[in-house]
C-alpha positions in Angstrom: -35.8 -29.3 39.9 -33.3 -26.8 38.5 -31.7 -26.5 42.0 -30.7 -30.2 41.7 -28.6 -29.4 38.7 -24.9 -28.2 38.9 -24.2 -24.5 39.1 -23.7 -22.8 35.8 -22.9 -19.4 37.3 -21.6 -18.8 40.9 -20.8 -15.3 42.3 -19.2 -15.0 45.7 -18.8 -11.7 47.5 -18.7 -9.7 44.2 -17.8 -6.0 44.6 -17.4 -3.4 41.9 -16.5 0.2 42.3 -15.9 3.1 39.9 -13.8 6.1 40.7 -15.2 9.4 39.3 -13.4 12.7 40.1 -11.4 10.9 42.9 -14.7 9.8 44.5 -15.4 6.0 44.8 -18.8 4.9 43.8 -19.9 1.4 44.8 -21.9 -0.2 42.0 -22.1 -3.8 43.3 -21.7 -4.7 47.0 -21.3 -8.2 48.4 -23.2 -10.0 45.6 -23.7 -13.7 46.3 -25.6 -15.6 43.7 -25.9 -19.1 42.2 -27.7 -19.8 38.9 -28.0 -23.4 38.1 -27.7 -25.1 34.7 -30.9 -25.0 32.8 -32.4 -22.2 34.9 -34.2 -19.1 33.5 -33.6 -16.1 35.7 -34.4 -12.4 35.5 -32.2 -9.7 37.1 -34.6 -6.9 37.8 -34.0 -3.4 39.1 -34.4 0.3 38.3 -31.8 2.3 36.3 -28.5 2.6 38.3 -29.2 -0.5 40.4 -26.2 -2.3 39.0 -27.9 -4.9 37.0 -26.0 -4.1 33.7 -22.7 -4.2 35.6 -23.6 -7.6 37.1 -24.5 -8.9 33.6 -21.1 -7.6 32.3 -19.3 -9.5 35.0 -21.3 -12.7 34.4 -20.6 -12.3 30.7 -16.8 -11.9 31.3 -16.8 -8.5 29.8 -15.7 -6.9 33.1 -13.9 -8.1 36.2 -15.0 -7.5 39.8 -12.8 -5.5 42.1 -13.3 -8.2 44.8 -15.0 -11.6 44.9 -15.0 -14.6 42.5 -17.0 -15.6 39.5 -17.1 -19.3 38.4 -18.6 -20.6 35.2 -19.2 -24.3 35.2 -16.7 -24.6 38.1 -14.1 -22.6 36.2 -12.7 -19.8 38.3 -12.4 -16.6 36.3 -10.7 -14.5 39.0 -7.1 -14.7 38.0 -7.3 -15.5 34.3 -6.0 -13.2 31.5 -8.1 -11.2 29.1 -7.6 -13.8 26.4 -8.9 -16.6 28.7 -11.9 -14.4 29.5 -12.5 -14.2 25.8 -12.3 -18.0 25.6 -15.0 -18.2 28.3 -17.2 -15.9 26.3 -16.6 -18.2 23.2 -17.5 -21.4 25.0 -20.1 -20.4 27.6 -21.8 -17.1 26.8 -24.1 -15.9 24.1 -25.2 -12.2 24.3 -28.5 -10.7 23.2 -28.6 -6.9 23.2 -31.4 -4.4 23.5 -30.1 -2.5 20.4 -29.3 -5.7 18.6 -25.7 -4.6 18.0 -25.5 -5.9 14.4 -22.7 -4.5 12.2 -24.6 -2.5 9.5 -22.2 -3.3 6.6 -22.3 -7.1 7.1 -25.1 -9.2 5.8 -27.4 -11.1 8.1 -25.5 -14.4 7.6 -22.1 -12.7 8.2 -23.4 -11.2 11.4 -24.6 -14.6 12.6 -21.3 -16.2 11.7 -19.1 -13.7 13.4 -18.6 -15.6 16.7 -17.4 -18.7 14.7 -14.6 -16.7 13.1 -12.8 -16.7 16.4 -13.1 -20.5 16.9 -11.7 -23.5 15.2 -14.9 -24.0 13.1 -14.3 -24.0 9.4 -16.1 -21.6 7.2 -18.3 -24.4 5.8 -19.2 -25.7 9.2 -20.1 -22.2 10.4 -22.1 -21.5 7.3 -24.1 -24.7 7.7 -24.9 -24.0 11.3 -25.8 -20.4 10.6 -28.2 -21.4 7.9 -29.8 -24.0 10.2 -30.2 -21.4 13.0 -31.7 -18.8 10.7 -34.1 -21.4 9.2 -35.2 -22.4 12.7 -35.9 -18.7 13.5 -37.9 -18.2 10.3 -35.2 -16.1 8.7 -34.0 -18.4 5.9 -35.0 -16.0 3.2 -33.2 -13.0 4.8 -29.6 -14.3 4.8 -28.2 -11.8 2.3 -30.1 -8.8 3.7 -28.4 -6.0 5.5 -29.5 -5.1 9.1 -31.2 -1.9 8.0 -33.4 -3.9 5.6 -34.9 -5.9 8.6 -37.6 -5.0 11.1 -36.7 -4.8 14.8 -38.0 -8.2 15.5 -36.0 -9.7 12.6 -32.9 -7.9 13.8 -33.4 -9.4 17.3 -33.8 -12.9 15.8 -30.5 -12.4 14.0 -29.0 -11.4 17.4 -30.4 -14.6 19.0 -29.0 -16.7 16.1 -25.6 -15.0 16.7 -25.8 -15.8 20.4 -26.4 -19.5 19.6 -23.7 -19.7 16.9 -21.1 -21.3 19.1 -23.6 -23.4 21.0 -23.3 -21.3 24.2 -25.1 -23.0 27.2 -25.6 -19.5 28.8 -27.7 -16.8 27.1 -27.4 -13.3 28.6 -30.3 -11.1 27.3 -30.0 -7.4 28.1 -33.5 -5.9 27.8 -34.2 -8.2 24.8 -37.6 -6.7 24.2 -36.8 -3.1 25.1 -36.7 -1.8 21.5 -39.5 -4.0 20.2 -43.3 -3.6 20.0 -45.5 -5.9 22.1 -46.0 -8.6 19.4 -42.3 -8.9 18.6 -41.4 -8.8 22.3 -43.7 -11.7 22.9 -42.1 -13.6 20.0 -38.6 -13.0 21.4 -39.7 -14.2 24.9 -41.2 -17.3 23.3 -37.9 -18.0 21.7 -36.0 -17.6 25.0 -38.5 -19.9 26.7 -38.0 -22.5 23.9 -34.2 -22.3 24.4 -34.8 -22.7 28.2 -36.8 -25.9 27.6 -33.8 -27.2 25.5 -31.6 -26.8 28.5 -30.0 -23.4 28.0 -29.4 -21.2 31.1 -31.2 -17.9 30.4 -30.4 -14.7 32.3 -32.6 -11.8 31.3 -31.7 -8.3 32.5 -34.8 -6.1 32.6 -36.8 -3.5 34.4 -40.1 -4.8 33.1 -42.0 -6.8 35.7 -44.1 -8.4 33.1 -41.0 -9.8 31.3 -39.4 -10.9 34.6 -42.6 -12.7 35.6 -42.1 -15.1 32.6 -38.9 -16.5 34.2 -38.4 -19.1 36.9 -36.7 -16.7 39.4 -36.5 -13.0 39.7 -33.5 -11.4 41.4 -34.2 -7.8 42.5 -31.3 -5.4 42.8 -31.3 -2.0 44.4 -28.2 0.2 45.0 -25.9 -2.6 44.0 -27.4 -5.2 46.4 -29.7 -8.1 46.0 -32.7 -7.1 48.1 -35.0 -10.1 47.4 -35.7 -13.1 45.1 -39.0 -14.6 43.9 -39.7 -17.8 42.1 -42.4 -18.6 39.5 -43.8 -22.0 38.7 -42.3 -23.1 35.4 -41.6 -26.5 34.0 -38.1 -27.7 35.1 -35.4 -28.8 32.6 -34.4 -32.4 33.0 -31.2 -32.1 31.1 -29.0 -29.0 30.8 -27.6 -27.9 27.4 -24.4 -29.6 26.5 -21.2 -27.5 26.9 -19.9 -26.4 23.6 -16.8 -28.1 22.2 -15.6 -25.1 20.2 -12.0 -24.1 20.7 -10.2 -20.8 20.5 -8.8 -20.6 17.0 -5.1 -20.1 16.2 -4.4 -17.3 13.8 -5.6 -18.1 10.3 -4.4 -15.6 7.7 -7.3 -16.4 5.3 -9.9 -15.6 7.9 -8.1 -12.5 9.0 -7.9 -11.2 5.4 -11.6 -12.1 4.8 -12.7 -10.3 8.0 -10.5 -7.3 7.1 -12.0 -7.3 3.5 -15.6 -7.3 4.8 -14.7 -4.4 7.1 -13.1 -2.4 4.3 -16.0 -3.0 2.0 -18.2 -1.6 4.7 -16.2 1.6 4.7 -15.3 2.0 1.0 -14.7 5.8 1.0 -12.5 5.6 4.2 -10.6 2.7 2.7 -10.0 4.5 -0.6 -8.8 7.7 1.2 -6.4 5.5 3.2 -5.1 4.0 0.0 -4.7 7.2 -1.8 -1.4 8.2 -0.1 0.0 4.7 -0.7 -1.1 4.7 -4.4 0.6 8.0 -5.0 3.7 6.9 -3.1 4.1 3.6 -4.8 3.3 5.1 -8.2 6.0 7.7 -7.5 8.6 5.1 -6.6 7.9 2.8 -9.5 7.6 5.6 -12.1 10.8 7.4 -10.9 12.8 4.2 -10.9 11.3 3.2 -14.3 12.1 6.6 -15.9 15.6 6.6 -14.3 16.3 3.0 -15.5 14.9 3.8 -19.0 17.1 6.9 -19.3 20.1 4.9 -18.1 19.6 2.1 -20.5 19.0 4.5 -23.4 22.3 6.3 -22.6 24.2 3.1 -22.2 22.8 1.7 -25.4 23.7 4.9 -27.3 27.2 4.8 -25.9 27.5 1.1 -26.7 26.4 1.8 -30.2 29.6 3.8 -30.7 31.6 0.6 -30.5 34.2 -0.8 -28.1 37.3 0.6 -29.8 36.7 4.3 -29.7 38.8 6.7 -27.6 37.9 10.3 -26.9 40.6 12.9 -26.3 39.4 16.2 -24.8 41.1 19.3 -23.3 41.5 19.3 -19.6 39.6 21.6 -17.3 40.7 24.4 -15.0 40.0 24.6 -11.2 36.5 25.9 -12.0 35.7 23.0 -14.3 35.9 25.1 -17.5 37.6 23.5 -20.6 41.1 24.6 -21.5 40.5 25.9 -25.0 43.4 25.9 -27.5 45.1 22.8 -26.2 44.3 20.4 -29.1 45.4 21.3 -32.6 45.7 19.9 -36.1 49.3 18.7 -35.2 47.7 16.3 -32.7 45.6 14.8 -35.5 48.7 14.2 -37.6 50.5 12.7 -34.6 47.7 10.4 -33.7 47.3 9.2 -37.3 50.9 8.1 -37.2 50.4 5.7 -34.4 50.5 2.1 -35.7 47.4 0.8 -33.8 45.2 3.7 -34.9 42.9 3.1 -37.8 40.9 6.4 -38.0 41.1 9.8 -36.4 38.5 12.6 -36.5 38.4 16.0 -34.8 35.5 18.3 -34.4 34.9 21.9 -33.4 31.4 23.1 -32.3 29.5 26.2 -31.7 25.8 27.1 -31.1 24.6 29.4 -33.8 21.4 31.0 -35.2 20.4 29.0 -38.3 17.4 29.4 -40.6 15.7 27.7 -43.6 13.2 29.6 -45.8 10.4 29.0 -43.3 11.9 28.2 -39.9 14.7 29.5 -37.7 16.3 28.5 -34.4 19.5 28.0 -32.5 21.3 24.7 -33.1 24.7 23.2 -32.7 27.0 23.5 -35.7 29.9 21.1 -35.8 33.0 21.0 -38.0 33.9 17.4 -38.6 35.7 15.1 -41.0 33.9 12.4 -43.0 35.3 9.8 -40.6 33.2 11.3 -37.7 30.0 9.6 -38.8 31.4 6.1 -38.8 33.2 6.6 -35.5 30.0 7.8 -33.9 27.8 5.2 -35.5 25.7 7.7 -37.4 24.3 6.4 -40.6 23.6 8.3 -43.8 19.9 8.3 -44.5 19.9 10.2 -47.8 22.5 12.1 -49.8 26.2 11.7 -49.3 29.0 12.2 -46.8 31.5 15.0 -47.4 33.6 14.3 -50.5 37.4 14.8 -50.4 36.9 17.8 -52.7 34.3 19.4 -50.3 36.8 18.9 -47.4 39.8 20.3 -49.2 38.0 23.3 -50.7 36.1 24.2 -47.5 32.8 23.9 -49.4 29.6 25.3 -48.0 28.1 21.9 -47.6 26.1 20.8 -44.6 24.7 17.5 -43.3 21.8 17.6 -40.9 20.4 15.1 -38.5 16.7 14.1 -38.2 15.8 16.5 -35.4 17.2 19.4 -37.4 15.3 18.3 -40.5 12.0 18.2 -38.5 12.6 21.7 -37.1 13.9 23.4 -40.2 11.9 21.6 -42.8 8.7 20.5 -41.0 6.6 20.7 -44.2 9.1 18.8 -46.5 7.2 15.8 -47.8 10.2 14.6 -49.8 14.0 14.7 -49.6 15.7 17.8 -48.2 18.9 17.3 -50.2 19.7 20.5 -52.1 17.8 22.8 -49.7 19.5 25.9 -48.4 20.3 26.8 -44.8 21.5 30.2 -43.5 24.4 29.6 -41.1 26.1 32.7 -39.7 24.8 34.9 -42.5 25.9 32.7 -45.5 23.9 30.0 -47.4 24.9 26.4 -47.1 23.5 23.6 -49.2 22.2 20.4 -47.6 24.2 17.4 -49.0 23.2 14.7 -46.6 20.8 13.5 -43.9 22.1 11.3 -41.0 20.6 9.6 -38.1 20.6 11.3 -34.7 23.8 11.1 -32.7 24.3 10.5 -29.0 24.0 14.2 -28.3 21.0 15.7 -30.2 19.7 18.6 -28.2 17.8 21.0 -30.6 19.3 19.3 -33.6 22.8 19.1 -35.1 24.3 20.5 -38.3 27.6 19.1 -39.6 29.9 21.0 -41.9 33.4 20.0 -43.1 36.1 20.7 -40.5 38.0 22.9 -43.0 34.8 24.9 -43.8 34.1 25.6 -40.1 37.7 26.8 -39.5 37.8 29.0 -42.6 34.2 30.3 -43.0 32.5 30.1 -39.6 35.1 30.6 -36.8 38.7 30.9 -37.9 39.7 31.3 -34.2 37.9 28.1 -33.0 39.9 25.5 -31.3 39.6 21.7 -31.5 36.9 20.5 -29.0 37.5 16.8 -29.2 39.5 14.2 -31.2 38.0 10.8 -31.7 40.4 7.9 -32.3 39.4 4.4 -33.5 42.0 1.6 -32.7 42.4 -1.7 -34.5 40.1 -4.5 -33.3 43.0 -6.7 -32.4 44.4 -4.0 -30.0 43.4 -3.9 -26.4 41.4 -0.7 -25.9 42.7 -0.1 -22.3 46.4 -0.5 -23.4 45.8 1.8 -26.4 44.2 4.5 -24.3 47.0 4.3 -21.8 49.6 4.8 -24.5 47.7 7.7 -26.1 47.3 9.3 -22.7 51.0 9.1 -21.9 51.9 10.5 -25.3 49.3 13.3 -25.3 50.1 14.4 -21.7 53.8 14.4 -22.7 52.9 16.8 -25.5 50.6 19.1 -23.5 51.1 18.5 -19.8 49.4 16.0 -17.5 46.6 18.3 -16.4 45.7 19.6 -19.8 44.4 16.4 -21.5 41.6 14.0 -20.8 41.5 10.6 -22.4 38.4 8.5 -22.2 37.2 5.1 -23.5 33.6 4.1 -24.1 33.9 1.6 -21.2 34.9 4.4 -18.9 32.1 6.6 -20.1 29.7 3.6 -19.6 30.9 3.1 -16.1 30.7 6.8 -15.2 27.2 7.1 -16.7 26.0 4.0 -14.9 27.4 5.2 -11.5 25.8 8.6 -12.0 22.5 7.0 -13.0 22.5 4.8 -9.9 23.2 7.8 -7.6 20.4 9.8 -9.3 18.1 6.8 -9.0 18.8 6.6 -5.3 18.1 10.3 -4.9 14.9 10.1 -6.8 13.8 7.0 -5.0 14.6 8.6 -1.6 12.3 11.5 -2.6 9.6 9.1 -3.7 9.9 7.2 -0.4 9.2 10.4 1.4 5.9 10.5 -0.5 5.3 6.9 0.6 6.2 7.8 4.2 3.6 10.6 4.1 1.1 8.1 2.7 1.9 5.8 5.6 1.2 8.6 8.0 -2.1 9.1 6.3 -2.9 5.4 6.7 -2.1 5.7 10.4 -4.3 8.8 10.9 -7.2 7.2 9.1 -6.9 4.0 11.0 -6.7 5.9 14.3 -10.0 7.7 13.3 -11.3 4.3 12.2 -10.6 2.8 15.7 -12.4 5.8 17.3 -15.4 5.5 14.9 -15.6 1.7 15.2 -15.3 1.4 19.0 -18.8 -0.2 19.2 -17.8 -2.7 16.6 -14.8 -3.6 18.6 -16.9 -4.1 21.7 -19.3 -6.3 19.8 -16.5 -8.5 18.5 -15.0 -8.8 22.0 -18.5 -9.7 23.3 -18.9 -12.6 20.8 -15.5 -14.1 21.7 -12.7 -12.1 20.0 -9.5 -11.9 22.0 -7.4 -8.7 22.2 -5.0 -10.5 19.9 -7.8 -11.1 17.4 -8.6 -7.3 17.4 -5.0 -6.4 17.0 -4.6 -8.8 14.1 -7.8 -7.6 12.5 -6.8 -4.0 12.4 -3.2 -4.8 11.5 -4.5 -7.0 8.7 -6.8 -4.2 7.5 -3.9 -1.8 7.4 -1.7 -4.3 5.5 -4.6 -5.0 3.0 -5.1 -1.3 2.5 -1.4 -0.8 1.8 -1.2 -3.9 -0.5 -4.2 -2.8 -2.5 -2.8 0.7 -2.7 0.5 -0.8 -3.8 -1.2 -2.9 -6.5 -3.2 0.1 -7.8 0.0 2.2 -7.7 1.9 -0.5 -9.8 -1.1 -0.8 -12.2 -1.2 3.0 -12.7 2.5 3.0 -13.3 2.1 0.3 -16.0 -0.7 2.3 -17.6 1.5 5.4 -17.4 4.3 3.5 -19.1 2.0 2.4 -21.9 0.7 6.0 -22.4 4.2 7.5 -22.4 5.3 4.8 -24.9 2.4 5.7 -27.2 2.5 9.5 -27.0 6.0 10.6 -25.7 8.6 8.8 -27.7 11.5 10.8 -26.2 10.8 9.3 -22.7 11.6 5.7 -22.0 10.2 3.8 -19.0 11.6 0.4 -18.0 9.5 -1.2 -15.2 11.4 -4.2 -13.9 10.2 -7.1 -11.7 12.4 -6.0 -8.8 10.8 -2.5 -8.3 7.4 -4.1 -8.5 8.2 -6.8 -5.9 9.9 -4.1 -3.8 6.8 -2.0 -4.0 4.7 -4.8 -2.6 7.3 -5.4 0.1 7.3 -1.7 1.0 3.5 -1.6 1.0 3.4 -4.6 3.4 6.0 -3.0 5.7 4.2 0.3 5.6 1.0 -1.4 6.6 2.7 -3.2 9.5 4.6 -0.2 10.8 1.9 2.4 10.5 -1.0 0.1 11.3 0.5 -1.2 14.6 -0.2 1.8 16.8 -3.9 2.1 15.8 -4.3 -1.7 16.0 -2.8 -1.7 19.5 -5.1 1.1 20.6 -8.1 -1.0 19.3 -6.9 -4.1 21.1 -6.6 -2.2 24.4 -10.2 -1.0 24.5 -12.4 -1.9 27.4 -15.2 -4.2 26.1 -17.9 -2.7 28.4 -17.0 0.9 27.4 -16.6 0.0 23.8 -19.9 -1.8 23.4 -21.8 1.1 25.1 -20.3 3.7 22.7 -22.8 5.1 20.2 
């Protein structure tokens, strides 16, 4: 007899109340009930009788306000939520009236869900799930989605899920309520077969015909057991063995896999979550890459000028304006007399309207000596540098750079040497074409220093003097001596002396500061993206409340739910980060092909930093939604539509 077997479920003085609008409503009152191992029992009663609440307490989804529940002599009164989840894993298998299958998971993944919260490996779980589905006549439906199955097939899937962890107790809540008569009979036949194998079956129903197919019918009214009836059925000689599954420790691979399945089930929501991260990461990587590219270009251009060049410029007033008229031709002669100086070149400059026969524009016109080009590492591409005669006679000869050639002579298929350019109302003949210098702007035109002073602007003052010192002379010492001498000639505040190394350092520092500013702005974009992830995840928790309830019912702990939603958030942000980096690389390639004036340098550090930032964003902005998900009440969650 079943009564001779040990108790599987024992309830003593169970009481449950709900407070609604400050009014206490008693749902269960002084319930005392023992269900033995291998027994098949029906809990029967009308709606509102408390039978579903009693099932939730037996299934460890809810706790009574008073009394004790023991499962296989294990007292559940004082244990934590995670220990209750462990009880559900080991002892309980749920079968629901509405099947409660996750619509985006395949049949096999729905069946395997309880195993993901135990120590079973994926392969072990897969073998068992296939075996169960074959037994239930569903071997050919493993890859189907729930909406591709009939009601009976969905309920068979639910039964297989209930058996996945080998639970000795099966709680069936109106298992035939949503089925036609034939499918209902097939489900009851399966439950009877499980009973014969030793499973303890508890069926919650209001259908007297279904209840009559069990060994014992327990009738509830107004939260109390009013009577019990027995039906002659074959007894079970041996109860089902207790499952040996253990609550799993955190496994990152399983967490990522579960998160991936959930994200694939909500692709649009996942992409919208990623969008802010994609834009934020792309902004960070692109701005850093553009800043680094610009920095390297400037530094390379400065480095091209050589390590032994010293620039002498007028000082500035309190408003930062240059002190014109400080430098003069006497300074050139003085500097040439210094023993460690090999070359000296001065220049004057002015922006002027210039024109060829077909094109016109405003460009920089510089008066320089022939030494200027060597000092500034500009190479002659065609024609010649200024001759001594052109310099001494103030000839109307002009050398242009490549940008000026493209703007003034866009249709020139051959050499531009000999072409005429109108500068300041007079015609100048092109005698040379040089490579672009460090400062290009809209193009540069170079005329002899003497020609500029006599023919273009007699009142112009020297803008800068470039000095090249011998290679065996220390540049820093030379610049110090020149600074002392020039400041003695013109006053300490009226002269600035710079070396290329000082310029390099200043540019590098300015570039780093600019990069920090740009990165900070981009990080604001990433922060906004993180807020977007949090908002979408909060909505996701609200929309997926029923899913959370199902996972809790099949054995997930609150920590499992927390980890799942946190992992989903991190996966979203990591995928967003990866797509952001990929788009940055594609942007860099496109700019390299079509925009030659912009240089992007994407380094390993910004890429790794982007993934680190993505992970941190997922953890920080995903924690609050994940915590909300973990705190949901299983009973309320599973009842949510």
